[in-house]
C-alpha positions in Angstrom: 5.1 139.4 162.8 8.5 140.7 161.9 11.7 139.9 163.7 13.2 142.5 166.0 15.7 144.8 164.4 18.6 143.5 166.5 18.1 140.0 165.2 17.9 141.1 161.6 21.2 143.0 162.0 23.0 140.0 163.5 21.7 137.8 160.8 22.8 140.2 158.1 26.3 140.4 159.6 26.4 136.6 159.8 25.4 136.2 156.2 28.0 138.8 155.2 30.7 136.9 157.0 29.6 133.6 155.4 29.7 135.1 151.9 33.3 136.4 152.5 34.8 133.2 153.9 35.1 131.3 150.5 36.9 134.3 149.0 39.3 134.4 152.0 40.1 130.8 151.5 40.8 131.2 147.8 43.1 134.2 148.4 45.1 132.2 151.0 45.4 129.3 148.5 46.6 131.7 145.8 49.2 133.2 148.1 50.4 129.7 149.1 50.8 128.8 145.4 52.7 132.0 144.7 55.0 131.3 147.6 55.7 127.8 146.2 56.5 129.2 142.7 58.8 131.8 144.1 60.9 129.3 146.0 64.4 128.6 144.4 64.8 125.2 142.7 66.5 122.5 144.7 70.1 121.7 143.4 70.5 117.9 142.8 73.3 116.3 144.7 76.2 115.4 142.3 76.9 111.7 141.8 80.5 110.5 142.2 82.3 109.9 138.9 82.9 106.3 138.2 84.1 106.3 134.5 87.6 105.8 133.1 90.0 108.8 133.0 91.2 110.1 129.6 94.6 108.4 130.2 93.0 105.0 130.9 90.9 105.4 127.8 93.9 106.2 125.7 95.8 103.2 127.0 92.8 100.9 126.4 92.2 102.3 122.9 95.9 101.8 122.0 95.9 98.2 123.3 92.7 97.4 121.4 94.0 98.9 118.2 97.3 96.9 118.5 95.3 93.7 119.1 93.2 94.3 116.0 96.2 95.0 113.8 98.0 91.9 115.2 95.0 89.7 114.6 94.4 90.9 111.1 98.1 90.4 110.2 98.0 86.8 111.5 95.0 86.1 109.4 96.6 87.6 106.3 99.8 85.6 106.8 97.7 82.4 107.1 95.5 83.2 104.1 98.4 84.1 101.8 100.2 80.9 102.8 97.2 78.9 101.5 97.0 80.6 98.1 98.9 79.6 95.0 99.4 82.5 92.7 100.6 80.3 89.9 100.4 82.0 86.5 102.6 82.7 83.5 105.3 85.2 84.5 108.8 86.3 83.3 110.6 84.4 86.1 110.4 82.1 89.0 112.4 83.6 91.9 113.7 81.1 94.5 114.6 82.8 97.8 117.8 81.4 99.3 118.3 79.6 102.6 121.1 77.8 104.3 123.4 75.2 102.6 126.3 73.0 103.6 129.3 73.6 101.3 127.0 74.0 98.3 124.5 71.3 99.2 121.1 72.9 99.9 119.5 72.4 103.3 116.1 70.7 103.4 114.4 74.0 103.4 116.2 75.3 100.3 115.9 71.9 98.5 112.1 72.0 99.0 112.0 75.5 97.4 114.2 74.5 94.5 112.1 71.4 93.7 109.0 73.5 93.7 110.6 76.1 91.4 111.8 73.3 89.0 108.2 72.0 88.8 106.9 75.4 87.9 109.5 75.8 85.2 108.6 72.3 83.8 105.0 73.4 83.7 106.0 76.2 81.4 104.9 79.1 83.7 108.2 81.0 83.2 111.2 80.8 80.8 113.7 81.3 83.6 114.4 80.5 87.3 116.3 83.1 89.4 118.3 81.8 92.3 119.2 84.4 94.9 121.1 84.8 98.1 124.6 85.8 99.2 127.2 84.0 101.3 128.2 84.0 105.0 131.6 84.1 106.4 133.5 80.9 105.5 131.1 79.8 102.8 132.7 78.7 99.5 129.4 79.1 97.7 126.6 81.6 97.9 123.0 80.5 98.5 122.3 81.4 94.8 125.2 79.3 93.5 124.1 76.4 95.7 120.6 76.7 94.2 121.9 76.9 90.7 124.0 73.7 91.1 121.0 71.8 92.5 118.8 72.9 89.6 121.3 71.9 87.0 121.6 68.4 88.6 117.8 68.3 88.5 117.8 68.8 84.7 117.1 72.5 84.4 119.2 73.9 81.6 121.9 76.4 82.6 120.6 78.8 80.0 117.3 79.0 81.9 118.9 79.9 85.3 119.8 83.4 86.4 122.1 83.5 89.4 121.8 86.7 91.6 124.4 86.1 94.3 123.5 89.2 96.4 121.6 89.9 99.5 122.0 88.8 103.1 118.3 88.7 103.7 115.0 88.7 101.8 114.8 92.4 101.3 118.4 92.7 100.0 117.9 89.7 97.7 114.7 91.0 96.2 116.1 94.4 95.6 119.0 92.8 93.8 116.5 90.7 91.7 114.5 93.9 90.8 117.7 95.5 89.7 118.6 92.5 87.5 115.1 92.4 86.1 115.5 96.0 85.0 118.8 95.2 83.3 117.4 92.1 81.5 114.0 93.7 80.6 111.5 91.6 82.6 109.2 92.6 85.4 106.8 89.8 86.6 107.7 87.0 89.0 106.5 84.1 91.0 108.2 84.2 94.4 108.9 80.7 95.8 109.4 80.4 99.5 107.9 78.7 102.6 104.1 79.3 103.0 104.3 81.6 106.1 107.0 83.7 104.4 105.0 84.4 101.3 103.1 87.5 102.3 106.2 89.4 103.6 108.2 88.3 100.5 105.5 89.4 98.1 105.2 92.7 100.0 109.0 93.3 99.7 109.1 92.3 96.1 106.3 94.7 95.1 107.9 97.5 97.1 111.1 96.8 95.2 109.4 97.3 91.9 108.5 93.8 90.8 105.0 92.6 89.7 105.0 89.7 92.1 102.8 86.8 93.2 103.6 83.9 95.4 103.8 80.1 94.9 104.5 78.6 98.4 106.2 75.2 98.9 104.0 72.5 100.3 106.8 70.3 101.6 109.9 70.6 103.8 110.6 71.0 107.6 108.6 74.3 107.8 105.2 72.6 107.1 105.7 69.3 108.9 103.9 69.8 112.3 101.3 72.1 113.6 103.6 73.4 116.3 106.2 74.4 113.7 103.6 76.0 111.6 102.2 78.0 114.5 105.7 79.2 115.4 106.5 80.3 111.9 103.2 82.1 111.5 103.8 84.1 114.7 107.3 84.9 113.8 106.4 85.9 110.3 103.6 88.1 111.6 106.1 89.9 113.9 108.6 90.3 111.0 105.9 91.6 108.7 104.8 94.3 111.2 108.5 95.2 111.8 109.0 95.6 108.1 106.0 97.8 107.6 107.1 100.0 110.5 110.8 100.3 109.6 111.1 99.1 105.9 113.9 96.9 107.1 114.3 93.1 107.3 114.2 91.2 110.5 117.1 89.0 111.5 116.0 85.4 111.5 119.2 83.2 111.7 119.9 81.1 108.7 116.5 80.0 107.4 116.4 82.5 104.6 113.4 84.2 106.1 115.1 87.4 107.1 
């Protein structure tokens, strides 16, 4: 027995509605996705800047560079002070220092003894004493050195006296000029250990083929405190020379 026509129509409409519901759901889902895609992106909130400004970076970089240069210079002064460049040369050059009416101070006497020993070893045929005079002095530093060497047994014919220069740079320029006149060019520079690097630098800048032979005795090398003071002072004087090509004033020690 078949169902009434009314029931069949209602069942058909119900089936039709049931078959359309999934499609409606899918369409709504697609529209929702489309709306989400079309939404503008969210702008992130900027974070506050916490880094250094360019001016602070510049200052920090400058200080760091200066510290590196200073540290490297201290090391080089110390290293050169510990190295003997002893070798055959044309002359041993003794840098001047204070004296008392022609009598060398302990600093100058230590340098002269070292130079005489190098000469006796046969490393050079001559010793060059250098250094000018101060107001009221009867003798120059070079003359005081020559007198001391002669008393120590060095022949006068083996001593060249260059009585010019109020500081290391002036003395070495005078020595370089004398070397050009006499026809020689290589030298061992005798001075205190901490002065060696700056003296060698100045000698080479003046045209000499120079090495250093530091003294190992005298007041400058007696205590650690004295050594530290001279190392720091020589480092500052070396940097000053490299910046200005001028000699630093250092009283009467012959380290100017």
